[in-house]
C-alpha positions as CSV (number, residue, x, y, z in Angstrom):
1,M,-5.2,47.2,-57.9
2,G,-1.7,48.0,-59.4
3,D,1.7,47.7,-57.9
4,A,5.0,49.2,-58.7
5,D,8.5,48.2,-57.6
6,S,11.8,50.3,-57.8
7,G,15.4,49.8,-56.9
8,H,18.4,51.3,-57.1
9,A,18.9,50.1,-60.9
10,D,17.0,48.5,-63.3
11,D,17.6,45.6,-65.3
12,G,17.8,47.4,-68.4
13,A,19.9,50.3,-67.1
14,P,23.3,51.3,-68.6
15,A,26.4,49.7,-66.8
16,A,27.4,52.0,-63.6
17,Q,30.6,52.8,-62.5
18,F,31.8,50.5,-60.0
19,P,35.5,50.2,-57.9
20,N,38.1,48.3,-59.1
21,W,39.2,45.8,-56.8
22,D,42.6,44.4,-58.2
23,D,41.0,41.0,-58.2
24,E,40.0,39.6,-61.6
25,Y,37.2,37.6,-59.6
26,L,35.9,40.3,-57.7
27,D,35.8,42.6,-60.7
28,Q,33.7,40.0,-62.7
29,V,31.4,39.7,-59.6
30,G,31.1,43.5,-59.3
31,G,30.2,43.8,-62.6
32,R,27.3,41.2,-62.3
33,L,26.2,43.1,-59.2
34,V,26.6,46.8,-60.1
35,H,23.3,47.2,-62.1
36,N,21.3,46.4,-58.8
37,Y,23.5,47.0,-55.8
38,D,25.4,50.4,-54.7
39,L,28.8,48.6,-54.5
40,E,31.8,50.0,-52.5
41,R,35.4,48.3,-51.7
42,D,37.0,47.9,-48.4
43,R,34.0,48.4,-45.9
44,R,34.8,48.0,-42.4
45,V,32.1,46.6,-40.5
46,R,32.6,46.5,-36.4
47,D,36.1,44.5,-36.5
48,E,35.6,42.7,-39.5
49,Q,37.1,44.2,-43.3
50,F,35.3,43.0,-46.1
51,S,36.4,43.5,-49.7
52,L,33.0,44.2,-51.7
53,Y,29.9,46.0,-49.8
54,G,27.0,46.3,-51.9
55,E,23.6,47.6,-50.8
56,M,20.4,47.6,-52.4
57,V,16.8,48.6,-51.8
58,I,13.6,48.0,-52.8
59,E,10.3,49.9,-52.8
60,S,7.0,48.3,-53.1
61,K,3.8,50.2,-53.5
62,K,0.5,49.1,-54.0
63,H,-2.5,51.4,-54.9
64,F,-6.3,51.3,-55.3
65,L,-7.8,52.2,-58.7
66,H,-5.5,55.1,-59.0
67,P,-1.6,55.7,-58.3
68,S,-2.7,58.4,-56.0
69,I,-4.4,55.9,-53.6
70,E,-2.2,54.3,-52.1
71,I,-2.9,51.2,-49.7
72,A,0.5,49.5,-49.1
73,N,4.3,51.2,-49.2
74,H,6.9,48.5,-48.4
75,H,10.7,48.7,-48.4
76,S,13.3,45.8,-48.7
77,Y,17.1,45.9,-48.1
78,E,19.9,43.9,-48.5
79,Y,23.3,44.2,-47.7
80,L,26.2,42.2,-49.0
81,F,29.3,41.7,-47.9
82,A,32.1,39.7,-49.2
83,R,35.7,38.8,-48.7
84,R,38.6,36.6,-49.5
85,D,39.3,34.5,-46.3
86,G,41.6,31.8,-48.0
87,Q,40.1,29.2,-45.8
88,V,36.8,29.4,-43.5
89,S,35.8,27.4,-40.2
90,V,32.0,26.8,-38.9
91,Q,33.2,28.6,-36.5
92,E,34.1,31.7,-38.4
93,L,30.7,31.1,-40.3
94,E,28.6,31.6,-37.0
95,A,30.7,34.8,-36.1
96,L,29.4,35.9,-39.3
97,V,26.0,35.1,-38.3
98,E,26.1,37.0,-34.9
99,L,27.3,39.8,-37.0
100,G,24.2,39.6,-38.8
101,H,22.2,39.8,-36.1
102,D,24.3,42.6,-34.2
103,L,23.7,44.6,-37.4
104,A,20.1,43.9,-37.6
105,E,19.6,45.3,-34.0
106,E,21.5,48.6,-35.3
107,W,20.6,49.3,-38.9
108,I,17.0,48.1,-39.1
109,D,14.3,50.8,-38.4
110,P,11.5,48.3,-37.5
111,D,8.0,50.1,-38.6
112,E,5.0,49.1,-40.7
113,E,6.5,49.9,-43.9
114,H,9.5,47.5,-43.3
115,Y,9.2,44.3,-45.0
116,S,12.2,42.8,-45.1
117,T,16.1,43.1,-44.6
118,E,19.0,40.6,-45.6
119,F,22.0,40.1,-44.5
120,T,24.5,38.1,-46.5
121,F,28.1,37.2,-46.3
122,V,29.9,35.6,-48.9
123,S,33.3,33.7,-48.0
124,I,35.8,33.2,-51.1
125,V,38.1,30.3,-50.3
126,D,40.7,28.2,-51.7
127,R,38.5,24.9,-51.0
128,I,35.0,24.2,-49.0
129,P,35.4,21.7,-46.3
130,E,32.3,19.4,-45.9
131,Q,31.6,20.8,-42.6
132,V,31.4,24.4,-43.8
133,R,29.2,23.3,-47.0
134,S,26.8,22.1,-44.3
135,K,27.0,24.8,-42.0
136,A,26.0,27.4,-45.2
137,R,23.8,24.7,-46.8
138,E,21.4,24.5,-43.8
139,L,21.6,27.7,-42.2
140,D,18.0,29.2,-41.7
141,E,17.9,32.7,-39.7
142,R,15.1,34.3,-40.1
143,T,13.9,36.5,-37.6
144,L,10.3,38.2,-37.2
145,L,9.6,41.8,-36.2
146,K,7.1,42.6,-33.6
147,Y,5.7,38.9,-34.8
148,G,6.0,40.0,-38.8
149,Y,3.8,43.2,-38.0
150,N,7.1,44.9,-38.6
151,G,8.4,42.4,-41.1
152,H,11.4,40.2,-40.9
153,Y,15.1,40.1,-41.6
154,E,17.2,37.1,-43.0
155,I,21.3,36.2,-42.7
156,N,22.5,34.1,-45.8
157,L,25.7,32.7,-46.0
158,V,27.6,31.8,-49.0
159,V,31.0,30.1,-49.5
160,V,32.7,29.9,-52.9
161,A,35.9,28.6,-54.1
162,P,36.0,30.4,-57.7
163,A,39.0,28.1,-58.8
164,R,37.3,25.0,-58.0
165,K,34.0,26.2,-59.4
166,Q,32.2,25.2,-56.2
167,I,29.7,27.3,-54.1
168,V,27.4,26.4,-51.4
169,A,24.9,28.6,-50.1
170,N,21.5,28.3,-48.3
171,D,18.3,28.5,-49.5
172,G,17.6,32.5,-49.2
173,A,20.9,33.8,-50.6
174,A,19.3,34.5,-54.1
175,V,22.7,36.8,-54.9
176,E,25.0,33.5,-54.9
177,T,24.3,33.6,-58.8
178,A,26.4,36.5,-59.1
179,F,29.3,34.6,-57.6
180,R,29.1,31.6,-60.0
181,T,31.5,33.4,-62.5
182,W,32.5,30.1,-64.5
183,E,28.4,30.3,-65.7
184,K,26.8,32.7,-67.9
185,I,23.6,34.3,-66.5
186,E,20.7,33.5,-68.7
187,R,19.4,36.8,-70.2
188,E,15.6,34.8,-70.9
189,E,15.8,34.1,-67.0
190,P,14.1,37.0,-64.6
191,G,16.8,39.6,-63.8
192,L,18.5,39.4,-59.8
193,L,16.2,42.4,-58.7
194,R,12.9,41.2,-60.5
195,L,13.6,37.6,-58.5
196,I,14.0,39.6,-55.3
197,A,11.4,41.9,-56.0
198,R,9.1,39.4,-56.6
199,R,9.2,38.7,-52.8
200,L,7.4,42.0,-52.2
201,Q,4.2,40.9,-54.3
202,L,1.8,40.9,-51.3
């Protein structure tokens, strides 16, 4: 039995074009994300405006004996929304979580090939109050679709204060590494795409 995973880009692919945010921090983040995400600038969702929007799709295929004999074909999606908030409150984080649930109803096509969808919201702030830190760190929003037969979706929160080199996120927010621009990404470690693709190893 074998498997093959593919996404929008490969860890070894050359740098793709990505928007200029006229924001040094977001430009650095975009440079880290561009290999794995399709990126956009100034994406409006409902009544919320986000400076950076990213989308990634991973397809996982498993086959038996020969690639022509497929026994499983699953898709995983991640949608990333980031913006500068200056300051953010617990109530505003809760509103983002509700937005994630609303988008799940609109954007997910639940069927047997849907494995997972993640909605990750990133607030870039001047400082991180303790209540906000606790809310983001303790978030656990995972919803099974049809008892898991149609996969699941998750909502993640990341709050980052770049000037203070501080960041907090819930356990599921793997993408938070890209927002630690004050730390180098260790090339000997698995790339972001590989880390996420591991979730599809059924």
